[in-house]
C-alpha positions, 0 to 999 in steps of 0.5 A, a space after each residue: 500500500 502507498 501512503 502519503 505524508 499528510 500535514 493537518 495541523 492547526 498552528 503555525 508549522 515549520 518543517 526543516 528536516 535534516 535530510 532535506 527529503 520527503 521521499 526518495 526512491 521506491 515505492 513511489 506514493 500517490 502524493 508525496 505531501 498532502 496538506 489540509 490545515 484550516 485556513 486561520 488568520 495568523 496561522 500557516 504551514 511553512 516548509 523550508 529547504 526540503 526535496 519533494 520527490 517521487 509521487 505518482 498520482 496516476 491511474 486510480 480513480 479514487 480519493 482520500 479524505 483529510 480534515 473533511 477535504 477530498 484529495 484525488 489520487 490522480 491529482 498532485 503527485 508531489 504536493 496537494 494542498 486543499 484549503 490551506 495557507 502554505 509558505 514553501 522556501 528554498 524547496 525542490 519539487 521534482 520527479 513527480 508525476 500525476 494524471 494532472 499536475 505532476 508536481 503541485 495541485 493547489 485547490 479550495 481557496 488555498 493561499 500558497 507562496 513559493 520563494 526561491 523554489 525549483 519545480 522541475 522535471 515533473 510529468 503529467 499523463 494528462 495536463 500540466 507536468 508542473 503546477 495547477 492552481 484552481 478553485 479560488 486560490 492564491 498562488 504567489 511565486 518569487 524568484 523561482 524556477 519552473 523547468 523541464 516539466 512535461 505534459 502529455 496534454 496541455 500546459 507543461 509549466 503552470 495553469 492557473 484557473 478561477 484563481 489568482 496568481 502573483 509571480 515575480 522575478 521568476 523564470 519559465 523554461 524548457 518545458 514541453 507539452 505534446 498538446 497545446 500550450 508549452 509553458 503557462 496557461 492563464 485561463 478562465 476566471 483568473 487575475 494574474 500579475 506578473 513582473 520581471 519574468 522570463 518565459 523561455 525555450 518552452 515547446 508545444 506541438 499545438 498553439 501557444 509556445 510560451 504563454 496562453 490566455 483564455 476566458 469565457 463571457 461569464 469567467 474572464 481572465 485578466 493578466 498583466 506582464 510587466 518588465 518581462 521577456 518571452 523568447 525562443 519559445 516554439 509552437 507547431 501552429 500559432 502564438 510562438 510566444 503568446 496565444 490569446 484565445 479570444 476577446 474574454 482573455 486580456 493581456 496588458 503588456 508593459 516594458 517587455 520583449 516578446 521576440 525570437 519566438 517560433 510559430 506562424 506568428 509570435 503573438 496570436 490575438 489582440 494584446 494591450 502594449 506600452 513601452 514594449 517590443 513585439 517581434 521586431 517592432 518597438 511601441 511607445 507608451 500609447 501602443 504605437 509602433 515607433 517609425 523606423 525602429 527595428 529590434 533584432 533578437 539575434 543580436 540585441 537579446 542574449 540567450 538564457 544564462 546565469 546573470 547573477 540573480 536567483 534564476 536565469 535571465 536574458 540580458 539586453 546586449 
């Protein structure tokens, strides 16, 4: 029988294990860590400097219940959080798999923050190898790396639905989806605020190499992309860098670069832009192309590398 570590304490709880690992080797577990601590003001669960590995939430359509919350054994192979406030610092989540959300599944009004964390090399037999945030939850990330995750379906790195995401100083790189959306999917009912982020080298066999935005008439999506770079992503069809599905998904781009992506077009759909570069065009504060200005990413934008920060970035040359 496979078991998983359950955290359901009603207090401020800090875990800093000396071996820095919850699970290594065999047998695998359905969820390496599940957290169900109730959300109480001034109280939270805190994980520091740990490695979460070898979760395998695939193939078994059943669930466990903890603190009255259901955890489906097809979701969140590494970390599954429901209705809890959780802070992770200097953690690694890698080598996990699931039918949905190989690395992390966040649901049920959870409030979760990642600082200086590395979410990499997770996989999904369905959608999203990295992180799924849903159920009116709040995801905050700072100085994090989401890389080398794979998905048989859509959105290999990150998916945000009916939730909020605040992502700062983070890099999403070299993730691959066999379906649509190689990197990140900001979908219906989500509010997203991303600053100083790099989306680089992600790949899809469908549309949306780096980023995709989707909303519905009754559940719109809004996203702000500020001082960020989207480059060297690849799609087999439209939106090598960004794909906007319809007018119910809004993306505002400010002081950002979307260039050097591969697809039938770099940006598919309408975006609002100011002081930004899209493909080889430079735009002023009102979103008007500056006559005579040409941006060449091959000579003006460096490849992804360590430039002294917590995550790899692309320097303007």
